[in-house]
N, C-alpha and C positions, 0 to 999 in steps of 0.2 A: 588773458592771453592776448598779446598783441605783437606789433611790428615794432622793435626799437630802432630801425632805421641805421642798422650798423651795415659795413661793407661787407659783403659775402667773400667768403674764402673755402678754397677747396684744397683736399689732400688725399694722398694716397697711403693705403695701409698696406704695409710691407711685411710680408711673412718673412721671419728670420732663417729661412732653410739654408744649412751651412753650404750646400753644392750650388747656390744660386749666385750671380753677379749683384750681390746687394748694394754695394757701393756705387756701381756703374747705374743701377735702377734709380737710386736716389739722385744721383746727379742729373739723370734723364729727366726726372719730375721736376728739378730745379730749372734745367734748361727750358723746359716747356711752361714755366710759369706759375707751377702750383704753389701753393702757399704752405703745406706742411708734408712731412714724411713721417707717419705714425708706425710704431713697431709693436707688435703684440708681445707679451710677456709671459711665457709658459716654460720655465727652466727645466721642467721635468720631461719636456718632449725632445728625445734624443737626437732628432733630426736638426733642431734649431740652435742657433749660436745664442750667447748670452746678450740680452736685451741691451744693457746700458753699457756694454764695451762696445756694441755695434753703433750705438748712438754717439758714443765719444769718437769712434772712427769717422762716422758721418760729419760731425761737428768740424773736422779739420778737412774734410774732402768737399765740403760745401761751402758757399759763402753767403746765401741769401735765406734759403727754406728754411721754414720752422721744424723744429724736430720734438717728438714726444713718444713717450711709453703709452701705449693704448690697449691695457692699462696695465700698470705694475702691480704684480701679486705680491702684497704686502707682507703675507705669512712667510715668505722666502727671503723678506729683505728687513735687516734691522734699521728702523726709522732714522735713527741718527746719521748713521753711516750712508743711508739711501739720501739724506739731505745733502750730505758733503758730496756725494757722487753726482747729485742733480746740480749743484752750485759749480762743480768742476766743469761738466758738460756745458753749463750756461757761459762759464768763463772762456772756455775753449771755442765756443761757438760766436761769441761776442752778443751773447743775449738773446739766443733764439731756442732755448729750451724751455718746455711747459712741462709740468708734471701730471700724467694722467695716471690716477690711483683708485685701486679697487680693494675691497675686504679681502679678496682672496678666493677664487673658485676652484673648483675641483679638489676639495678637502683630502680626499684619499690619495691623491697624486701627491699634494702637498705633504702629507704624513708620510709617503714612501720616500719623500726626498729630506725627511727629518725635520719638516715643518709642524706647527701645532694642529694644523686641519682644523681650524676652528670653523664655526658655523653660527648662523642667526645672529642673535642679540649679541653674543660674545663676540663674534667677528667685528660687529659695528663698533662695539665699546672700544676694542683694540684699534681700530681705524681713527676714532676720534681722538684717542690719545696720540696716535702716531702724528696725526695732523698738528698737534700741540707741540710734539718733539720736534718736527721738521721745522715748522716756524721759526721756534726759537734757535734752532742751529743756523739758520738763515739770518738771525736779527744782527750778527756782530756783536752781541753782548757777552758779558762773562757771568758765572755762577748761575749757570742755567739749570732750572728745576721743575721737573715734572714728577709727581708721584703718582703714578697709575697704577692699575691692576695688572697691565700687561707690559708697560714701557715706562722707564724711568730715565731721568737726567738727575744727577747728583752732583752739583756744582761744576758742570761741564762748560767749556768754553766754545763760544761758536766760532764759524769761519771755515772756509772764505765766504765772504758776502757774495752771493750772485750777481753777474753783470746787470740784470735788471729783475724787476720785481716778478718771480717765477709764479705763474699761475698754478694752483692746484684744481684740477679738473676730476671729479669724481665720476666713475663709472657706475652709478647708483639708479635702482628702479623700484625697491621697496618703499614703503610709507616712512619707515624709520630712516632708511638711508637718504631719502629725498629730504628728510628734516634735517639731518646732518648737513646736506650739500646746502641748503638755505641758510643754514647757521655758520658754517664753517669753510665753504668752498668758494673759488673763484670762477668755476665753470662746472657744467652739467654734462657728462659724456655718456650718453645711453647708445644702445645699439637698434636699429630700425625693426620693429615687428610688424606693426601695422598701422596704418593712419589712426585708427580708433584708439591702440594702445598708447601711441605717442601722445596723443590728444589728452587721454586721461592722465597720463604719468605728468604732463606739462601742467595740467590743471593743479595737480596734488603739489607739484612744486612751487607753482604760484602761490596757493593757498598756504604752504609753510612759510613763504617769504612775506606774505601778508600778514601772518600770525606774529612775526617778530618784527614787523615794520620796516623790512628791507625793500629798497627799490629793486624790482626785478630785473631791471636792466643792468644792474651790477653783475648779475651772475650769465657769463658767456654760456651759450647752448651750441653744442658740438655734437653732431649725430654721425655714428657710423651706419651709413647706408647700404653696406654690403656692395654686390655687383650690381651696375644700373641696369643690366638686363633682365635681372630677376626681380626688379621692382613692379609694381603693377602697371597697367597701361597708362600711358601719359605721364613718364617720370619727371618731365621738365615742369609740368603743371603740379604735380605732388610737391617736388622740392620747392617750388615758389611759394605753394601753400604753407608749408613748413616755416618758411622765412617770414611770410607776410601775417599769417594767423596765429604761428606759435613762436614767433621770435627766435628761430634758429638762424646763427650768423656762419657756420661752418658745416661743410660736408666733406666727410672721410669717405673714400671709396675703395673696395677692394678689387679683386680681380687680376687676371695676369699683367704682367708688365707691357705687353704689347697693346694694351687698351690704353696706355697713358696718354697718347696722341689724341685719341676721341674725347677723353675725359677733359683735357685741357683746352682742345681747339674747338669741340662741338657741345659738349655738356653743359661746362661751366659758364661760357658766353651765353647760351641759351637761357639758362637759369637766372643769369644777371640781368639780362635784358627782360625776361618775364617779371622778374621782381621789380625793375625800374618802372616798367610800364604801369603795374599795380600800383606803387606808391605816386606815380604821377597823377 
């Protein structure tokens, strides 16, 4: 567990309610200087618009801010087509898209929507195979082959190639999922539970990275921290601890859009100052 000296970034967790001004909210986050807009993906929620369609719209309505699903429900997304959609949004945005990916929560809701409703080890095996498929489809190569239990490529052609090297950030917390993150992901995207839980999970990820000889600084650490007022006392010090002691470089905040100015103008600068002071 360590500080990897990375610049801190801050984002907003946009709930894709169909009756809300979603594009305008993302544009406001960009004007305020935030680094990311993250959109949750629950297609079975009747009040939600479709996440990838929204992100494509945001790609053409913004100029600078990073975009990501937080996280895509794999069980309702065929991975080869998901890879193509991700590359498309990355091209539309000029290289501002990252892929937050999960094994798929709420299996009963997934099954109600026609998905497999996988759980446990089966879901993680499918996630592992999907990452292989996605990376091959981004490669620009031909005759792509993956012969998995859940997903296959049988002589497929890649393309389009993304505008930049899209990061795959896994929303993972279990031991096997953290091992997969260490082996196959570019970033780790958990949600805040408590300081002890985050510390314990970080230690498990670091142990998995050490076990395969991978530099822990290679894996970005992005944390969904929820609503700042719901955090324990001293949120500035808490977030600074997470950056300096556990290596987190990005914090994604939820809450109502009217809280964006406070996040951008008060919270983010205060955390950056606290981290800079500790590093000095």
